[in-house]
C-alpha positions as CSV (number, residue, x, y, z in Angstrom):
1,M,2.4,12.6,-0.4
2,H,3.4,9.3,-0.3
3,L,3.4,9.2,3.2
4,L,-0.4,10.3,2.5
5,A,-0.7,7.4,-0.1
6,L,0.9,4.8,2.4
7,S,-1.3,5.9,5.2
8,G,-4.2,4.6,3.2
9,G,-4.7,7.0,0.6
10,W,-4.1,5.3,-2.2
11,P,-7.1,5.1,-3.6
12,G,-8.1,9.2,-3.5
13,A,-4.6,9.8,-5.1
14,L,-5.0,7.7,-8.1
15,I,-8.7,9.1,-9.1
16,A,-6.7,12.8,-8.4
17,Q,-4.1,11.4,-10.5
18,Q,-6.0,10.6,-13.1
19,I,-8.6,14.2,-13.1
20,F,-6.3,16.8,-12.3
21,R,-3.1,14.7,-14.5
22,H,-0.8,15.5,-11.9
23,K,2.8,12.9,-11.3
24,T,0.8,10.8,-14.2
25,V,4.2,11.3,-16.3
26,K,7.4,10.9,-13.6
27,E,8.2,7.7,-14.0
28,E,9.8,7.4,-10.6
29,F,7.1,8.9,-9.1
30,R,4.4,6.3,-10.3
31,Q,6.8,3.6,-9.5
32,V,7.2,4.8,-5.8
33,F,3.0,5.2,-5.7
34,W,2.2,2.1,-7.0
35,I,4.8,0.3,-3.7
36,T,2.9,2.5,-2.0
37,V,-0.6,-0.2,-3.1
38,A,1.3,-2.6,-2.5
39,A,2.3,-2.5,1.0
40,N,-1.4,-1.7,1.7
41,V,-2.7,-4.3,-0.3
42,I,-0.4,-6.7,1.4
43,A,-1.0,-5.2,5.0
44,L,-4.5,-5.5,4.7
45,I,-4.4,-9.0,3.2
46,V,-2.6,-10.2,6.5
47,V,-5.2,-8.1,8.6
48,V,-8.3,-9.4,7.3
49,S,-6.3,-12.8,6.8
50,P,-7.9,-16.0,9.0
51,L,-4.2,-16.9,8.7
52,R,-3.3,-13.6,10.5
53,Q,-1.3,-15.0,13.6
54,V,0.1,-17.1,11.4
55,L,2.1,-14.9,9.2
56,V,2.4,-12.7,11.7
57,S,4.6,-15.6,14.2
58,A,6.1,-16.1,10.5
59,L,7.0,-12.3,10.2
60,W,8.3,-11.7,13.4
61,G,9.3,-15.1,14.9
62,L,6.9,-15.4,17.4
63,P,5.2,-18.0,18.8
64,N,1.5,-19.3,18.7
């Protein structure tokens, strides 16, 4: 389930989790889930940022 959330399905997973009350109590699952959400948000920011090339260069040490 975490792989689906990490691949971009976290909004649906969050809605389903609340509707069906599934995995809402298990703290370890919730922590990993929110880490996948954060990873998706950071990736989205990098992709749509006008500074994308600078960020990619800084992260991977590539020349501009």
